[in-house]
N, C-alpha and C positions, 0 to 999 in steps of 0.2 A: 494434635495434628502435627505431622512432621513438616519442617521447613527445609530449605536447601542445605543448611549446615547439618541438620539431623541426618539427611540422606547421605551426604558426603561422609560423615563420621561413621555411619552404619556400614559403609562400604569397606572400612578398614577391618571389620570383623566378619563381613559377609560378602566375599568377593563376587564380582560380576560373573554370572554364569556364561562361559564361552561355548560350552558344548563342543569344544574342539576335539578333532579326531587325532591330533598329534601332540598337543601340548597341555590339555586339561584346562583347569581354571586359571584365570589371571591371578597373580599374587595380590595380597591385600594392598600393597603399596601401589601396584599398577592400576588396580581397579579404582582406588581412591583418587589417583591422579587423573584417570580417564573421566570420572564423574565431575571432578573439579573443573577440568577443561571444558566439559560440556555445559555445565551450569554457569560458568563464569565467562563464557564466550561473548556475552552481550552485557550491556549495562542493566537491562531489565531482568535478565534471567535470575539473578540471586535475590531480587526484590519481591517477585511474585510467590504465591503459595504453591507447594507441590504436594499433592495428595496421592497416596498409594491405596488402591482398592483391589479386591479379589475378583469381583464380577466385572465383565466387560461393559455392562450397562447397569445403572442403578441410581440411587439417590444419595446425596450428601446432606445430612441433617443440619439445620440451622436452629439455634436456640437463642432467645433474648428475653428481655424484660421490658416493661413499659417505663414511663417516667412519672414524676410527681407521686410517688408511692407512699411517702411518709404520712402518718396520721397522728393525731393527738393520743398520748398515753393517758389512760384512765386507771387510776390505782384500784387494785382489787376487782377489776372488771375486764372480762374478755368480750369485746363487742362482736366477735366473729369475723372481723376483717382479716383477709389473707391476700397477700400479693400473689399474682399468678405469673406464669411464664408464657412466652409466645414461641411456638414451634412451627417450622416449615421445612421445606426440602428443595434442593436444586438437583435436577436430573442430569446425568451424564451418559454418554455413549461413546466409548473409545473406538478408534480405528487403528488397525495394525499397519505399521509402516516399516520400511527397511532401507538400508543404505549399503549396497554391495560394491565391492571393488576387487581388483586382482593385481598381483605383482608377478612379473616373470622372474624366474631364477637367474636369468641372464642379467637383469637389472640389478639384482642383489649382488652378483659377482663383480659387475663392472662399475657400479656407482661408488663414488668416493666414500660414502657413508657405510658401504659394505652391509653387513647384517643389520646394522643400526637403522638402515633405510626403512625397515619394517616398522620400527617404533616411531620414526619420523612421520611416516604416512598415516599410521594409526592416530597419532596426535593431531594431525591435520584433519582427519575424519571426525575426531571428537569435537574439535572446534566447529567444524561445519555442521555437525548435528545440532550443536547449541544455537548457531545462527539460524538454521532452517527451522528449528523448534520455535524460536521466537517469531519468525516470519509467519509460520503457519498459525500459531496462536493468535497473532494480530490480524492477519489478512485472509485467512482461510474463508472460502465461500463455496458451498456445495452447488450453488447455482451458477458458477462461473461458466461462461460460454465456451464451447469447445474450440472456438476460433482464437481464444486468448492464448498467447505464447506459453504461459506457465499453467495452462489448464490442468495438466496431470498432477501438479503439485497443489494448486489452490483448491481443487475440488475435494480434497481429502476430508476437510472439516470446516465447520463454521467458526470463525475466529471472534475475538473480543470486539473488534471494530464493527462487524456486522451486527452483533448482539446489542452493542451500545446504540447504534443507529436505530435499531428496532424498538428498544425499550428505555434507553437512557434519556438524558436531557440534551436536546440538540439545539445548537446555536448555529444558524445559517449565516455565514459571513458574506454570502451573496457576491462572491468574487471581489470583495473589498480589500483595501490595503490593511496592513497590520496596524493595530492601535492598542493602547492600554485599555480603552473602553471595551474592546472585544473580549479581553481576558476577564474583566470584571462582570461583563454580561453573562459569560459562561459560568462564572463562579456563583453569581446570584441565582442562577437557575437551579442550583443544588439546594436541597433543604439544609438549614443551618446545622442540624445535628451531625451532618457528615463533614462540616467544615471545622475539623478538630485538630488541625496541625499535621495530619498524616497525608493530606492530598498532595499529588504530584501532577505536573503537566508532562505529558508524553508527546514528544514531537521529533521530527527528523532533524539531523544535524544542520541541514541547510536552513530549515525553518528557525532553529535556535539562533543561527548566525544572522538570519534576516532580522530577527528581533533586536540583536545587538546593533546592527547597522541602522535600524530605525531610530534607536535611542541616540546613537552617535550623530545622526543627521539632525535630530532635534537640538542637540547641544550646539552643533555647528551653526544652525540657522538662528536659534534663539538665544544662544549663550547659556551661561549657568553650568551646572554639573549634575550628572546623574549618579546617585550612590551605586557603588559596585554591586551591592546585593540585588538591585533592581535588574541588572543585566542577566543574572542567573535565575532570578525568582520573580517573574511577573505576578503582580498582586500578592506579593510576599509568599508565593508558593514555588518551591524549587522545581526546576525543569530537568527531566531525564531525557537524554538524547537516544533515540531508537532508530538506527539506520534502516530497519525494515519498514518503517512507516513512510507513506508518501508525503510529499512536501505540503500538501494542501489540507491536511487534517491534523488536529491537535486533540488529544484526549485529556480528561481530567478525572482522576480517581485516586484512591489509596491503592498502591500496587498490590497490597495484601488482599484486596478485594478481587483481584484477578487470580485465577487458579488453573493450574495444569494437573490433569488427572492421568495417572498411569495405573495399569492393573497387573503388571508383573515387572520384575527387574529387567533392566536393559541387558540384552544378550549379544555377545560378540562371538560369532561362529567362524571357525577357520579350518581349512583342510588342504593338505598337499597330496591327498590320495585320490584314487578313482581314475578312470580311463582318461578323462579330459585333462586332469591335472598332470598326469604322466606324459601324455602325448604332446601337450602344449607347454610343458615345463613351467607350470605356474602355481602360485598359491592363491587360493580363493578365500575371500572374507565377506562377511555380511553382518551388519548391526541390525538387530530386531528389537522393536519395542512398540507399545501402543500408546495412544494419546487422545485426550479430549481437552478442550479449553472451555472453562465455565466462568461465570461471574456470580459471586455470592449474593451481592445486592445490586441489581441493575439500577435501582433508584439512586444509588450513590455514585453514579457515573455521569459524565458530561462529555460532549464532543463538539468541537468547532469544525465545521466542514465548509467546503466550497470556497476556501481562501483563494485569493488571486494567485495565479501561478507565479513562481519565482523565475 
């Protein structure tokens, strides 16, 4: 299964398809840089799995084995015992998305960056694609009310948070203050087999800072000292700051348990031709790709919700 590094390295030999009418394919160096900017735009992006599939919808197979499989060896005797495997599948269904923009030729002529302005803006778009990607994978909800400000964005897909709330281990903080007990309660809700050193807390930067403040206040009030590791790793599990998350939710899982599925390579299309481009003296661009966010093992996820607002 390809990970982020595999995808970025592949780009060096398989440039992004631009479908451009004036410039052809991006060079290997350009495409690799673009993908790197996209995947590394957030803390979480490089940590989750990235799967490439052909069909827009389908299944991703899971395979595993049971535990306590060893049996006694009997010399010169085959007792017929054989260990088996467990197979299952996770379904996915991608949605096509795009990010269009345009630049006037006048802006290119008058800007201090000159022709390099095109590269600067494309770089900014690459970063924003990565940020929006994480945001949609985390917060997407097809049932978002049309009155919500970001309805057009959030309705695109069901994200990891919605799926964890529906099938993961939920710890309701009931608008309580932060505490170490809260983290341990969420951790204890997960089966022991998933507590294998790969778990991470996912939370907003403000929530991570609130945890630090909570510990500092404890020290100020009660004296003593808090080990530095505890500030960054509640219950000995490292925290990952995700700006796309709301302040009142904390996730617990192995980031590799979270997966983004795409079914074709990201495409960057550009044109300076056509009546509109000529009459308006503009260059038109659009990034096309498709996406679905899935969870390999929902039982290996936890969520703390309804924390008291910061």
